[in-house]
Every structure is written in structure tokens, then in C-alpha cells.
C-alpha positions as CSV (number, residue, x, y, z in Angstrom):
1,M,0.0,0.0,0.0
2,H,3.0,2.2,0.6
3,Y,3.7,2.6,-3.1
4,F,0.2,3.7,-3.9
5,Q,0.2,6.4,-1.3
6,S,2.9,8.2,-3.3
7,L,1.1,8.3,-6.6
8,H,0.4,12.0,-6.1
9,Q,4.2,12.5,-6.4
10,I,4.3,11.0,-9.9
11,Y,4.6,13.5,-12.7
12,W,2.2,12.1,-15.3
13,L,3.3,14.2,-18.3
14,P,6.8,12.7,-18.4
15,V,5.3,9.2,-17.9
16,L,3.1,9.8,-20.9
17,L,6.0,11.3,-22.9
18,G,8.3,8.4,-21.9
19,A,5.6,6.0,-23.1
20,L,5.2,7.8,-26.4
21,A,9.0,7.9,-26.9
22,H,9.2,4.2,-26.2
23,F,6.4,3.5,-28.7
24,A,8.1,5.8,-31.3
25,I,11.4,3.9,-30.9
26,G,9.5,0.7,-31.6
27,A,8.1,2.2,-34.8
28,I,11.6,3.0,-36.0
29,W,13.2,-0.2,-34.5
30,Y,10.8,-2.5,-36.3
31,S,10.8,-0.5,-39.6
32,K,12.6,-1.2,-42.8
33,I,15.2,1.3,-41.6
34,L,16.4,-1.1,-38.9
35,F,15.2,-4.6,-38.2
36,A,11.9,-5.2,-40.1
37,K,13.4,-7.7,-42.5
38,K,15.2,-9.7,-39.9
39,W,12.2,-9.6,-37.5
40,I,9.8,-10.8,-40.2
41,A,12.3,-13.7,-41.1
42,Y,12.6,-14.8,-37.4
43,T,8.9,-14.6,-36.7
44,K,7.8,-15.9,-40.0
45,V,5.0,-13.3,-40.3
46,D,3.5,-13.2,-43.8
47,I,3.1,-9.4,-44.2
48,N,1.1,-10.1,-47.5
49,D,-1.5,-12.1,-45.7
50,P,-4.6,-10.0,-45.1
51,N,-5.1,-11.7,-41.7
52,A,-1.7,-10.4,-40.6
53,K,-3.2,-6.8,-40.4
54,K,-6.4,-7.8,-38.6
55,G,-6.5,-6.2,-35.2
56,I,-3.6,-3.8,-35.9
57,A,-5.4,-1.0,-34.0
58,V,-5.8,-3.2,-30.9
59,M,-2.1,-4.1,-31.2
60,F,-1.0,-0.5,-31.4
61,I,-3.2,0.6,-28.5
62,S,-2.0,-2.4,-26.4
63,S,1.6,-1.5,-27.3
64,I,1.1,2.1,-26.1
65,L,-0.6,0.9,-22.9
66,M,2.3,-1.5,-22.2
67,A,4.8,1.3,-22.8
68,F,2.8,3.5,-20.4
69,L,2.8,0.8,-17.8
70,S,6.6,0.4,-18.2
71,S,7.0,4.2,-17.9
72,F,4.8,4.3,-14.9
73,G,6.9,1.6,-13.2
74,I,10.1,3.5,-14.0
75,A,8.5,6.7,-12.6
76,V,7.6,4.9,-9.3
77,L,11.2,3.5,-9.0
78,A,12.7,6.9,-9.9
79,N,10.6,8.5,-7.3
80,K,11.3,5.9,-4.6
81,M,15.0,5.9,-5.4
82,Q,15.1,9.7,-5.8
83,T,16.7,9.3,-9.1
84,T,17.2,12.4,-11.2
85,G,19.3,13.5,-14.1
86,F,20.3,12.2,-17.5
87,F,22.9,9.7,-16.5
88,N,21.0,8.4,-13.5
89,G,18.0,8.0,-15.7
90,A,20.0,6.1,-18.3
91,H,21.3,3.8,-15.5
92,L,17.8,3.2,-14.2
93,G,16.6,2.5,-17.7
94,L,19.4,0.0,-18.2
95,L,18.5,-1.7,-14.9
96,V,14.8,-1.9,-15.7
97,G,15.4,-2.9,-19.4
98,I,17.9,-5.6,-18.7
99,C,16.8,-7.0,-15.3
100,F,13.1,-6.9,-15.9
101,G,12.4,-6.7,-19.6
102,V,15.2,-8.8,-21.1
103,S,15.2,-11.3,-18.3
104,A,11.4,-11.9,-18.8
105,L,11.9,-12.2,-22.6
106,S,14.9,-14.5,-22.2
107,N,13.0,-16.9,-19.9
108,S,10.2,-17.2,-22.4
109,Y,12.5,-17.4,-25.4
110,L,14.5,-20.2,-23.8
111,Y,11.4,-22.4,-23.4
112,E,9.9,-21.4,-26.7
113,K,13.2,-22.1,-28.4
114,R,13.1,-18.8,-30.3
115,P,16.1,-17.7,-32.4
116,L,18.8,-15.7,-30.7
117,G,18.5,-13.0,-33.4
118,L,14.9,-12.4,-32.5
119,H,15.9,-12.3,-28.8
120,L,18.5,-9.6,-29.6
121,I,16.1,-7.5,-31.7
122,N,13.3,-7.6,-29.1
123,G,15.6,-7.3,-26.2
124,G,17.5,-4.4,-27.7
125,Y,14.2,-2.6,-28.2
126,T,13.2,-3.2,-24.6
127,V,16.4,-1.9,-23.3
128,I,16.6,1.2,-25.6
129,G,13.0,2.0,-25.0
130,S,13.4,1.7,-21.2
131,V,16.5,3.9,-21.2
132,V,14.9,6.7,-23.2
133,A,11.7,6.6,-21.1
134,A,13.8,6.7,-17.9
135,I,15.9,9.6,-19.1
136,I,12.7,11.6,-19.9
137,I,11.2,10.8,-16.6
138,C,14.4,11.5,-14.6
139,C,15.2,14.7,-16.3
140,W,11.7,16.2,-15.8
């Protein structure tokens, strides 16, 4: 209950901006500019299949909500740890991205026997998104 009592200390605008930045990084990360071709090869998604685009709005909204949830968690940790500034934010983002995001992905990927390349693409996005969100939150 202690954590919920400090919700009034959370600055919601940087949480929202961190979430939007995390989502925008994903748009670039999974685009043709960076990893789209490799991601498609690893996941075997047929982008020409009309069914592949069904529910895309729900996927995008869910992605934004998950980025918001991650940013909120970062804000709670930053608040509790009294973490401020660019470099401290980057360190917090690395901690969250690697210890929570990548470790959760890794555990699933091991049992699902997913390719290492897919793990690196998705894990990299998780870490970079967390670092950028944490920097935004900690610099506010």
C-alpha cells in the first residue's frame, strides 16, 4: 500500500512522454530502416497475408498501454530511489530494461526455443525504450 500512497508524487506528463517515446522507438526499431526484414524472417509473419493486419489498431493501442505501464513503473522506481538527471535516468533504464524486460523475454524465449537473433532484436528494443523513457522521466 505504501507505493500507492505516493502516486500523487508521480509527474504524469513525463510518464506519458516516456511511453510515447518508447512506442516511437518501436516504430523505428521494427521499420525497414532497422530490423523489419530480420524480425519478419525470425517470426515468419507473412506481411502479405490480409489476416496479418487484422486487429492492428488493438495491437498498437496495447503497445502504447504497455509502454505507459513500463514508464509508470520507471517513474515509481525513480521517485522511490530519488533518481534524477540524464545519467542516473540512463542507468535506471538499463537496470529496468535488462533486469526486468530482457530477463522476462529471455526466460520465455528459452522455453519457446526462439532464435537468438529475435531475442537480440526484441531485447534491444526493450532496453533502448526503457533507457529513453527513464531519461525523460528522470530529467523532468
